[in-house]
MDTraj code that builds the backbone (N, CA, C; nanometers):
import mdtraj as md
import numpy as np

residues = "MET ASN SER THR ASP VAL VAL ALA LEU PHE GLY ASP ASP LYS ILE LEU SER PHE ASP LEU GLU LEU THR ARG ASP GLU LYS LEU ARG HIS LEU GLY ALA LEU LEU ALA ASP ARG GLU LEU ASN LEU LYS GLY PRO GLN ASP LEU SER LEU LYS GLU LEU ASN ALA LEU ALA GLN GLU ALA ASP VAL VAL LEU GLY HIS ASN ILE THR ARG LYS ARG VAL PHE VAL".split()
xyz = np.array([
    [-5.8295, -4.1801, 5.1046],
    [-5.8272, -4.1638, 4.9854],
    [-5.6614, -4.0971, 4.9809],
    [-5.5708, -4.1595, 4.8936],
    [-5.4552, -4.1133, 4.9217],
    [-5.3751, -3.9735, 4.7964],
    [-5.3455, -3.9622, 4.7627],
    [-5.2555, -3.8837, 4.6287],
    [-5.2475, -3.9630, 4.4994],
    [-5.2094, -4.1170, 4.5189],
    [-5.2006, -4.2188, 4.4397],
    [-5.3645, -4.2219, 4.4216],
    [-5.4282, -4.2223, 4.4828],
    [-5.5974, -4.2534, 4.4408],
    [-5.6484, -4.1501, 4.3651],
    [-5.6289, -4.0433, 4.4092],
    [-5.6477, -3.9417, 4.3147],
    [-5.6253, -3.9268, 4.1709],
    [-5.5090, -3.9559, 4.2167],
    [-5.4368, -3.9505, 4.0574],
    [-5.4771, -4.0554, 3.9268],
    [-5.5185, -4.1662, 4.0066],
    [-5.5689, -4.2885, 3.9485],
    [-5.7180, -4.2474, 3.8621],
    [-5.8049, -4.1574, 3.9488],
    [-5.9116, -4.1268, 3.9685],
    [-5.9480, -4.0288, 3.8637],
    [-5.8672, -3.9032, 3.8644],
    [-5.8894, -3.8048, 3.7566],
    [-5.7530, -3.7995, 3.6452],
    [-5.6721, -3.8493, 3.6771],
    [-5.5955, -3.8649, 3.5781],
    [-5.4771, -3.7226, 3.5584],
    [-5.4657, -3.6627, 3.4023],
    [-5.4667, -3.5246, 3.4066],
    [-5.5320, -3.4166, 3.4354],
    [-5.6281, -3.4360, 3.4762],
    [-5.7132, -3.3482, 3.4525],
    [-5.6964, -3.2131, 3.5601],
    [-5.6941, -3.1052, 3.5904],
    [-5.6284, -2.9607, 3.6580],
    [-5.7451, -2.9632, 3.7551],
    [-5.7043, -2.9926, 3.8957],
    [-5.8251, -2.9920, 4.0284],
    [-5.7816, -2.8875, 4.0890],
    [-5.8614, -2.7965, 4.0885],
    [-5.9072, -2.6921, 4.1785],
    [-5.9352, -2.7456, 4.3250],
    [-5.8414, -2.7278, 4.4040],
    [-5.8664, -2.7627, 4.5717],
    [-5.8865, -2.6162, 4.6618],
    [-6.0467, -2.5950, 4.7403],
    [-5.9999, -2.4640, 4.7728],
    [-6.0893, -2.4797, 4.9142],
    [-6.0692, -2.4119, 5.0367],
    [-6.0958, -2.4316, 5.1619],
    [-6.1793, -2.2544, 5.1586],
    [-6.2836, -2.2907, 5.2238],
    [-6.3134, -2.1655, 5.2640],
    [-6.3463, -2.1312, 5.4581],
    [-6.2983, -2.0569, 5.4595],
    [-6.3303, -2.0418, 5.6566],
    [-6.4403, -1.9119, 5.6584],
    [-6.5264, -1.9495, 5.6925],
    [-6.6119, -1.8413, 5.7016],
    [-6.6571, -1.7850, 5.8928],
    [-6.7213, -1.6950, 5.9074],
    [-6.7508, -1.6406, 6.0194],
    [-6.8905, -1.7088, 6.0834],
    [-6.9561, -1.6804, 6.1587],
    [-7.0535, -1.7620, 6.2251],
    [-7.1857, -1.7362, 6.1155],
    [-7.2041, -1.6009, 6.0856],
    [-7.2730, -1.5543, 6.0210],
    [-7.2443, -1.5739, 5.8634],
    [-7.2078, -1.6611, 5.8051],
    [-7.1383, -1.7243, 5.6559],
    [-7.1054, -1.6001, 5.6033],
    [-6.9676, -1.5013, 5.6516],
    [-6.9315, -1.3824, 5.5710],
    [-6.7504, -1.4438, 5.5589],
    [-6.7236, -1.4433, 5.4905],
    [-6.5887, -1.5370, 5.4204],
    [-6.4928, -1.4673, 5.5088],
    [-6.4452, -1.5532, 5.6015],
    [-6.2764, -1.4596, 5.6319],
    [-6.1632, -1.4732, 5.5956],
    [-6.1598, -1.6042, 5.5324],
    [-6.0262, -1.6397, 5.5006],
    [-6.0409, -1.7956, 5.3905],
    [-5.9696, -1.7105, 5.2583],
    [-6.0033, -1.8335, 5.1403],
    [-5.8467, -1.8827, 5.1156],
    [-5.8811, -2.0314, 5.0776],
    [-5.7437, -2.0951, 5.0437],
    [-5.7716, -2.2001, 4.9280],
    [-5.6644, -2.1894, 4.7963],
    [-5.7198, -2.2499, 4.6775],
    [-5.5928, -2.2908, 4.6467],
    [-5.5711, -2.4002, 4.5498],
    [-5.4595, -2.4476, 4.5095],
    [-5.4932, -2.5349, 4.3625],
    [-5.4671, -2.5054, 4.2405],
    [-5.4445, -2.5075, 4.1153],
    [-5.3112, -2.5185, 4.0648],
    [-5.2774, -2.6566, 4.0499],
    [-5.1519, -2.6763, 3.9740],
    [-5.0147, -2.6025, 4.0798],
    [-4.9802, -2.5058, 3.9904],
    [-4.8786, -2.4158, 4.0392],
    [-4.9098, -2.2988, 4.0883],
    [-5.0161, -2.2768, 4.1110],
    [-5.0782, -2.1523, 4.1597],
    [-5.1804, -2.1805, 4.2983],
    [-5.1738, -2.0401, 4.3366],
    [-5.2094, -2.0611, 4.4828],
    [-5.2896, -1.9444, 4.5331],
    [-5.4056, -1.9186, 4.5969],
    [-5.4701, -1.8226, 4.6594],
    [-5.4521, -1.8345, 4.8053],
    [-5.4211, -1.7300, 4.8647],
    [-5.4224, -1.6977, 4.9935],
    [-5.4731, -1.5956, 5.0298],
    [-5.6063, -1.5753, 5.0571],
    [-5.7007, -1.4200, 5.0514],
    [-5.7547, -1.4294, 5.1815],
    [-5.7177, -1.2649, 5.2275],
    [-5.8257, -1.2400, 5.3645],
    [-5.8826, -1.1075, 5.3182],
    [-5.8897, -1.0581, 5.1919],
    [-5.9550, -0.9375, 5.1849],
    [-6.0804, -0.9535, 5.1442],
    [-6.1425, -0.8416, 5.0877],
    [-6.3099, -0.8659, 5.0798],
    [-6.3724, -0.9725, 5.0081],
    [-6.4704, -0.9896, 5.0568],
    [-6.5425, -1.1047, 5.0008],
    [-6.5631, -1.0846, 4.8775],
    [-6.6132, -1.0116, 4.8026],
    [-6.6327, -0.9958, 4.6709],
    [-6.4882, -1.0087, 4.5457],
    [-6.4299, -0.9692, 4.6077],
    [-6.2700, -0.9566, 4.5518],
    [-6.2351, -1.0838, 4.5793],
    [-6.2110, -1.1873, 4.6826],
    [-6.1600, -1.2750, 4.6922],
    [-6.2503, -1.4027, 4.6003],
    [-6.3893, -1.4025, 4.5930],
    [-6.4663, -1.4838, 4.5709],
    [-6.4578, -1.4437, 4.3839],
    [-6.4403, -1.3447, 4.3519],
    [-6.3896, -1.2901, 4.1728],
    [-6.2758, -1.4098, 4.1498],
    [-6.1536, -1.3729, 4.2588],
    [-6.0230, -1.4444, 4.1845],
    [-6.0493, -1.5924, 4.2231],
    [-6.1359, -1.6372, 4.3028],
    [-6.1664, -1.7688, 4.3174],
    [-6.2391, -1.8424, 4.1975],
    [-6.3209, -1.7632, 4.1672],
    [-6.3971, -1.7932, 4.0226],
    [-6.3008, -1.7808, 3.8978],
    [-6.2599, -1.6784, 3.8999],
    [-6.1064, -1.6883, 3.7870],
    [-6.0250, -1.7741, 3.7570],
    [-6.0036, -1.8546, 3.8974],
    [-5.8882, -1.9780, 3.8831],
    [-5.9835, -2.0755, 3.8735],
    [-6.1040, -2.0597, 3.8865],
    [-6.1961, -2.1969, 3.8572],
    [-6.2326, -2.2372, 3.7412],
    [-6.2156, -2.1079, 3.6539],
    [-6.2545, -2.1393, 3.4599],
    [-6.1267, -2.2328, 3.4450],
    [-6.0027, -2.2414, 3.5103],
    [-5.9206, -2.3031, 3.4682],
    [-5.8710, -2.4622, 3.4795],
    [-5.9759, -2.4634, 3.5530],
    [-5.9852, -2.6050, 3.6414],
    [-6.0828, -2.7184, 3.5445],
    [-6.0693, -2.8276, 3.5490],
    [-6.1138, -2.9552, 3.4730],
    [-6.2264, -3.0138, 3.6222],
    [-6.1679, -3.0212, 3.7540],
    [-6.2668, -3.0612, 3.8544],
    [-6.2169, -2.9835, 3.9733],
    [-6.3460, -2.9006, 4.0560],
    [-6.3356, -2.8450, 4.1849],
    [-6.3485, -2.8968, 4.2995],
    [-6.2557, -2.8859, 4.4134],
    [-6.2873, -2.9746, 4.5538],
    [-6.2961, -2.8851, 4.6415],
    [-6.3986, -2.8701, 4.6993],
    [-6.4274, -2.7584, 4.7982],
    [-6.4304, -2.8055, 4.9289],
    [-6.4053, -2.7275, 5.0012],
    [-6.4492, -2.7234, 5.1704],
    [-6.5266, -2.6418, 5.2538],
    [-6.6153, -2.6747, 5.2787],
    [-6.7021, -2.5517, 5.3862],
    [-6.7894, -2.4520, 5.2687],
    [-6.8299, -2.5340, 5.1678],
    [-6.9318, -2.4989, 5.0369],
    [-7.0492, -2.5004, 5.1427],
    [-7.1211, -2.3875, 5.1132],
    [-7.2662, -2.3452, 5.1793],
    [-7.3699, -2.3874, 5.0118],
    [-7.4792, -2.3724, 5.0921],
    [-7.6026, -2.3616, 4.9967],
    [-7.6223, -2.2578, 4.9050],
    [-7.5445, -2.1422, 4.9788],
    [-7.5382, -2.0136, 4.8943],
    [-7.4336, -2.0175, 4.7893],
    [-7.5012, -1.9554, 4.6571],
    [-7.3871, -1.9397, 4.5276],
    [-7.2586, -1.8754, 4.5663],
    [-7.1733, -1.9661, 4.5595],
    [-7.0226, -1.8925, 4.5570],
    [-6.9522, -1.8326, 4.4804],
    [-6.9759, -1.9286, 4.3788],
    [-6.9282, -1.8473, 4.2090],
    [-7.0017, -1.7740, 4.1741],
    [-6.9410, -1.6285, 4.1044],
    [-7.0016, -1.5309, 4.0732],
    [-7.0198, -1.5578, 3.9381],
])
top = md.Topology()
chain = top.add_chain()
for i, resn in enumerate(residues, 1):
    res = top.add_residue(resn, chain, resSeq=i)
    for name in ("N", "CA", "C"):
        top.add_atom(name, md.element.get_by_symbol(name[0]), res)
traj = md.Trajectory(xyz[None], top)
């Protein structure tokens, strides 16, 4: 899927794209996220990083993620 396909599929929806990098025991090591012109690039405490991601997600129409685990991510 290329960027043209994504635009055709979602139109003007606000798309939050994020990636979680986890340790082997599923602790958050790094979080990156984009929503329009806003960006998160966090390596801080897991709870604070997830709160910031959750706040950004509240503004999104669509959420796309990588390394989403079965555990609850959004608080």
